[in-house]
C-alpha positions as a Markdown table, in Angstrom:
| # | Residue | x | y | z |
|---|---|---|---|---|
| 1 | Met | 0.0 | 0.0 | 0.0 |
| 2 | Ile | 2.7 | 2.5 | 1.1 |
| 3 | Ile | 5.0 | 1.5 | -1.7 |
| 4 | Asp | 2.2 | 1.8 | -4.3 |
| 5 | Trp | 1.4 | 5.3 | -2.9 |
| 6 | Leu | 5.0 | 6.4 | -3.1 |
| 7 | Ala | 5.3 | 5.0 | -6.6 |
| 8 | Gln | 2.3 | 7.1 | -7.6 |
| 9 | His | 3.3 | 10.3 | -5.9 |
| 10 | Trp | 7.1 | 10.3 | -5.9 |
| 11 | Met | 7.3 | 13.3 | -8.2 |
| 12 | Glu | 4.9 | 15.3 | -6.0 |
| 13 | Leu | 7.0 | 14.3 | -2.9 |
| 14 | Leu | 10.2 | 15.5 | -4.5 |
| 15 | Gly | 8.6 | 18.7 | -5.6 |
| 16 | Thr | 7.4 | 19.2 | -2.1 |
| 17 | Leu | 10.8 | 18.6 | -0.5 |
| 18 | Phe | 12.6 | 21.0 | -2.8 |
| 19 | Ala | 9.8 | 23.5 | -2.2 |
| 20 | Leu | 10.2 | 23.3 | 1.6 |
| 21 | Leu | 13.9 | 23.9 | 1.1 |
| 22 | Tyr | 13.1 | 26.8 | -1.1 |
| 23 | Leu | 10.8 | 28.3 | 1.6 |
| 24 | Tyr | 13.5 | 28.0 | 4.3 |
| 25 | Leu | 16.1 | 29.7 | 2.1 |
| 26 | Ser | 13.6 | 32.4 | 1.1 |
| 27 | Val | 13.1 | 33.3 | 4.8 |
| 28 | Arg | 16.8 | 33.3 | 5.3 |
| 29 | Glu | 17.4 | 35.5 | 2.2 |
| 30 | Asn | 19.7 | 32.9 | 0.8 |
| 31 | Ile | 20.4 | 33.2 | -2.9 |
| 32 | Trp | 20.4 | 29.4 | -3.3 |
| 33 | Leu | 16.6 | 29.5 | -3.0 |
| 34 | Trp | 16.4 | 30.2 | -6.7 |
| 35 | Leu | 18.1 | 26.8 | -7.5 |
| 36 | Thr | 15.8 | 24.8 | -5.3 |
| 37 | Gly | 12.8 | 26.7 | -6.6 |
| 38 | Phe | 13.9 | 25.8 | -10.2 |
| 39 | Val | 14.0 | 22.1 | -9.3 |
| 40 | Ser | 10.7 | 22.1 | -7.4 |
| 41 | Ser | 8.9 | 23.9 | -10.3 |
| 42 | Phe | 10.2 | 21.3 | -12.8 |
| 43 | Phe | 8.6 | 18.5 | -10.8 |
| 44 | Tyr | 5.3 | 20.4 | -10.2 |
| 45 | Leu | 5.0 | 21.3 | -13.9 |
| 46 | Ile | 4.6 | 17.6 | -14.6 |
| 47 | Val | 2.3 | 17.0 | -11.6 |
| 48 | Phe | -0.1 | 19.9 | -12.5 |
| 49 | Phe | -0.3 | 18.8 | -16.2 |
| 50 | Gly | -1.5 | 15.4 | -15.0 |
| 51 | Glu | -4.1 | 17.0 | -12.8 |
| 52 | Arg | -5.4 | 19.3 | -15.6 |
| 53 | Leu | -4.5 | 22.4 | -13.6 |
| 54 | Tyr | -3.1 | 24.1 | -16.7 |
| 55 | Ala | -2.7 | 27.6 | -15.3 |
| 56 | Asp | -0.7 | 26.3 | -12.4 |
| 57 | Met | 1.3 | 24.2 | -14.9 |
| 58 | Gly | 2.0 | 27.4 | -16.9 |
| 59 | Leu | 3.0 | 29.1 | -13.7 |
| 60 | Gln | 5.7 | 26.6 | -13.2 |
| 61 | Val | 7.2 | 27.5 | -16.6 |
| 62 | Tyr | 7.2 | 31.1 | -15.4 |
| 63 | Tyr | 8.9 | 30.0 | -12.1 |
| 64 | Leu | 11.7 | 28.3 | -14.1 |
| 65 | Val | 12.4 | 31.6 | -15.9 |
| 66 | Ile | 12.0 | 33.8 | -12.9 |
| 67 | Ser | 14.4 | 31.6 | -10.9 |
| 68 | Val | 17.2 | 32.5 | -13.3 |
| 69 | Tyr | 16.1 | 36.2 | -13.3 |
| 70 | Gly | 15.9 | 36.2 | -9.5 |
| 71 | Trp | 19.4 | 34.7 | -9.1 |
| 72 | Leu | 20.9 | 37.3 | -11.4 |
| 73 | Val | 19.1 | 40.2 | -9.7 |
| 74 | Trp | 20.0 | 39.1 | -6.2 |
| 75 | Lys | 23.6 | 38.5 | -7.2 |
| 76 | Met | 23.9 | 42.0 | -8.8 |
| 77 | Gly | 22.0 | 43.6 | -5.9 |
| 78 | Arg | 24.5 | 42.0 | -3.5 |
| 79 | Glu | 27.5 | 43.2 | -5.4 |
| 80 | Lys | 26.0 | 46.7 | -5.9 |
| 81 | Ser | 25.2 | 47.2 | -2.2 |
| 82 | Gly | 28.6 | 45.8 | -1.1 |
| 83 | Arg | 26.7 | 43.7 | 1.5 |
| 84 | Pro | 26.5 | 40.0 | 2.1 |
| 85 | Lys | 22.9 | 40.1 | 0.9 |
| 86 | Met | 20.8 | 42.3 | -1.4 |
| 87 | Pro | 18.8 | 44.7 | 0.9 |
| 88 | Val | 15.1 | 44.1 | 1.5 |
| 89 | Ser | 12.9 | 47.1 | 0.3 |
| 90 | Arg | 9.2 | 48.1 | 0.2 |
| 91 | Ile | 7.1 | 48.9 | -2.8 |
| 92 | Asp | 6.2 | 52.6 | -3.3 |
| 93 | Glu | 2.8 | 53.9 | -4.3 |
| 94 | Ser | 3.7 | 54.1 | -8.0 |
| 95 | Leu | 5.0 | 50.6 | -8.2 |
| 96 | Gly | 2.0 | 49.4 | -6.1 |
| 97 | Val | -0.5 | 50.8 | -8.7 |
| 98 | Lys | 1.5 | 49.3 | -11.5 |
| 99 | Leu | 1.5 | 45.9 | -9.9 |
| 100 | Val | -2.3 | 46.0 | -9.3 |
| 101 | Leu | -3.0 | 47.0 | -12.9 |
| 102 | Ala | -0.6 | 44.4 | -14.2 |
| 103 | Gly | -2.3 | 41.8 | -12.0 |
| 104 | Met | -5.7 | 42.7 | -13.4 |
| 105 | Val | -4.5 | 42.3 | -17.0 |
| 106 | Ile | -2.7 | 39.0 | -16.2 |
| 107 | Tyr | -5.9 | 37.6 | -14.5 |
| 108 | Ile | -8.1 | 38.5 | -17.5 |
| 109 | Val | -5.6 | 36.9 | -19.9 |
| 110 | Val | -5.2 | 33.8 | -17.9 |
| 111 | Val | -9.0 | 33.3 | -17.5 |
| 112 | Val | -9.6 | 33.7 | -21.2 |
| 113 | Ala | -6.8 | 31.3 | -21.9 |
| 114 | Leu | -8.1 | 28.7 | -19.5 |
| 115 | Leu | -11.6 | 28.9 | -21.0 |
| 116 | Lys | -10.6 | 29.0 | -24.6 |
| 117 | Leu | -7.3 | 27.2 | -25.2 |
| 118 | Pro | -8.3 | 23.7 | -23.9 |
| 119 | Val | -11.2 | 23.6 | -26.4 |
| 120 | Tyr | -9.0 | 24.8 | -29.2 |
| 121 | Leu | -6.3 | 22.2 | -28.4 |
| 122 | Gly | -8.8 | 19.4 | -27.8 |
| 123 | Ile | -7.7 | 18.7 | -24.2 |
| 124 | Pro | -9.9 | 18.6 | -21.0 |
| 125 | Thr | -10.8 | 22.0 | -19.7 |
| 126 | Ser | -9.5 | 23.4 | -16.4 |
| 127 | Asp | -11.5 | 22.2 | -13.4 |
| 128 | Leu | -11.3 | 25.5 | -11.5 |
| 129 | Pro | -10.5 | 28.2 | -14.1 |
| 130 | Tyr | -11.3 | 31.3 | -12.1 |
| 131 | Trp | -9.6 | 30.2 | -8.9 |
| 132 | Asp | -6.8 | 28.7 | -10.9 |
| 133 | Ala | -6.3 | 32.0 | -12.7 |
| 134 | Leu | -6.3 | 33.9 | -9.4 |
| 135 | Thr | -3.5 | 31.8 | -7.8 |
| 136 | Thr | -1.6 | 32.0 | -11.1 |
| 137 | Thr | -1.8 | 35.8 | -11.2 |
| 138 | Gly | -0.9 | 36.1 | -7.5 |
| 139 | Gly | 2.1 | 33.8 | -8.0 |
| 140 | Ile | 3.4 | 35.7 | -11.0 |
| 141 | Val | 3.2 | 39.0 | -9.2 |
| 142 | Ala | 4.5 | 37.7 | -5.9 |
| 143 | Thr | 7.5 | 35.9 | -7.4 |
| 144 | Trp | 8.5 | 39.0 | -9.4 |
| 145 | Met | 8.3 | 41.0 | -6.1 |
| 146 | Leu | 10.5 | 38.4 | -4.5 |
| 147 | Ala | 13.1 | 38.7 | -7.3 |
| 148 | Arg | 13.2 | 42.4 | -6.6 |
| 149 | Lys | 13.2 | 41.6 | -2.8 |
| 150 | Lys | 10.1 | 43.5 | -1.9 |
| 151 | Ile | 8.8 | 42.6 | 1.5 |
| 152 | Glu | 5.2 | 42.8 | 0.6 |
| 153 | His | 5.5 | 39.7 | -1.6 |
| 154 | Trp | 5.0 | 37.6 | 1.6 |
| 155 | Leu | 1.5 | 39.2 | 2.0 |
| 156 | Val | 0.5 | 38.3 | -1.5 |
| 157 | Trp | 1.7 | 34.7 | -0.8 |
| 158 | Val | -0.6 | 34.5 | 2.2 |
| 159 | Val | -3.6 | 35.0 | 0.1 |
| 160 | Val | -2.4 | 32.8 | -2.8 |
| 161 | Asp | -1.5 | 30.0 | -0.5 |
| 162 | Leu | -4.8 | 30.0 | 1.3 |
| 163 | Val | -6.7 | 29.8 | -1.9 |
| 164 | Ser | -4.4 | 27.2 | -3.3 |
| 165 | Thr | -4.9 | 25.0 | -0.2 |
| 166 | Gly | -8.6 | 25.0 | -0.8 |
| 167 | Met | -8.1 | 24.1 | -4.5 |
| 168 | Tyr | -5.8 | 21.1 | -3.7 |
| 169 | Val | -8.2 | 19.9 | -1.0 |
| 170 | Tyr | -10.8 | 19.8 | -3.7 |
| 171 | Lys | -8.4 | 17.9 | -6.1 |
| 172 | Gly | -7.3 | 15.4 | -3.4 |
| 173 | Leu | -3.6 | 16.3 | -3.6 |
| 174 | Thr | -3.0 | 15.5 | 0.0 |
| 175 | Val | 0.8 | 16.1 | 0.0 |
| 176 | Thr | 0.4 | 19.4 | -1.7 |
| 177 | Val | -2.4 | 20.5 | 0.7 |
| 178 | Val | 0.0 | 20.0 | 3.6 |
| 179 | Leu | 2.7 | 21.9 | 1.6 |
| 180 | Tyr | 0.5 | 24.9 | 1.0 |
| 181 | Ala | -0.7 | 25.0 | 4.5 |
| 182 | Ile | 2.9 | 25.2 | 5.5 |
| 183 | Tyr | 3.5 | 27.8 | 2.8 |
| 184 | Thr | 0.8 | 30.0 | 4.4 |
| 185 | Leu | 2.4 | 29.8 | 7.9 |
| 186 | Val | 5.9 | 30.4 | 6.5 |
| 187 | Ala | 4.7 | 33.4 | 4.5 |
| 188 | Val | 3.6 | 35.0 | 7.8 |
| 189 | Val | 7.0 | 34.1 | 9.4 |
| 190 | Gly | 8.9 | 35.3 | 6.4 |
| 191 | Tyr | 7.2 | 38.7 | 6.5 |
| 192 | Arg | 8.0 | 39.1 | 10.2 |
| 193 | Glu | 11.6 | 38.0 | 9.6 |
| 194 | Trp | 12.2 | 40.3 | 6.7 |
| 195 | Lys | 10.5 | 43.2 | 8.6 |
| 196 | Gln | 12.9 | 42.6 | 11.5 |
| 197 | Gln | 15.8 | 42.6 | 9.1 |
| 198 | Met | 14.7 | 46.0 | 7.7 |
| 199 | Ile | 14.3 | 47.4 | 11.2 |
| 200 | Thr | 17.8 | 46.2 | 12.2 |
| 201 | Arg | 19.4 | 47.5 | 9.0 |
| 202 | Asp | 17.8 | 50.9 | 9.3 |
| 203 | Lys | 18.8 | 51.2 | 12.9 |
| 204 | Asn | 22.4 | 50.3 | 12.1 |
| 205 | Val | 22.4 | 52.8 | 9.2 |
| 206 | His | 21.0 | 55.5 | 11.5 |
| 207 | Gln | 23.6 | 54.8 | 14.2 |
| 208 | Gly | 26.4 | 54.7 | 11.6 |
């Protein structure tokens, strides 16, 4: 029984393990998070295709690309600042408006794609197109914010992870449900950790 279950879900398990490592490294602001995220996304791309969650599958492709982008940005940001880690920052009002508008456009595009493309391609339609599109949009925006090291990305992830947890309960992806419940908790912890890092940094700069 256990062996059969492992044989059926081994890819989901590996994706989960690398995702947990990715989470830990994200909270610690460790640049190696991008490598572990790349590996996790590769496995989940295959899992989501099998489950007909096409938007989430497409999101994994984006994650593969953004992992390379994030690595380069963090590396250059570290070198530019002259510090061991690229500094955490907040979004300003202008960027916030741009992200909201970009999110709305992405959501509409993803919804239309989920409703139209499967029919055109002759494949089964997405089970949860509107919720699938919401988590996909949030994931795209939040990961870009992480690549730019904006602290508010953790808050976006709290919402995305809660919605995703409900979706995976519905789909019966038990391991992934546990993973996303942990994601939600870690997003809260990550926000607090990064905020404390900002407070400590600003205090040291002021004293200096």
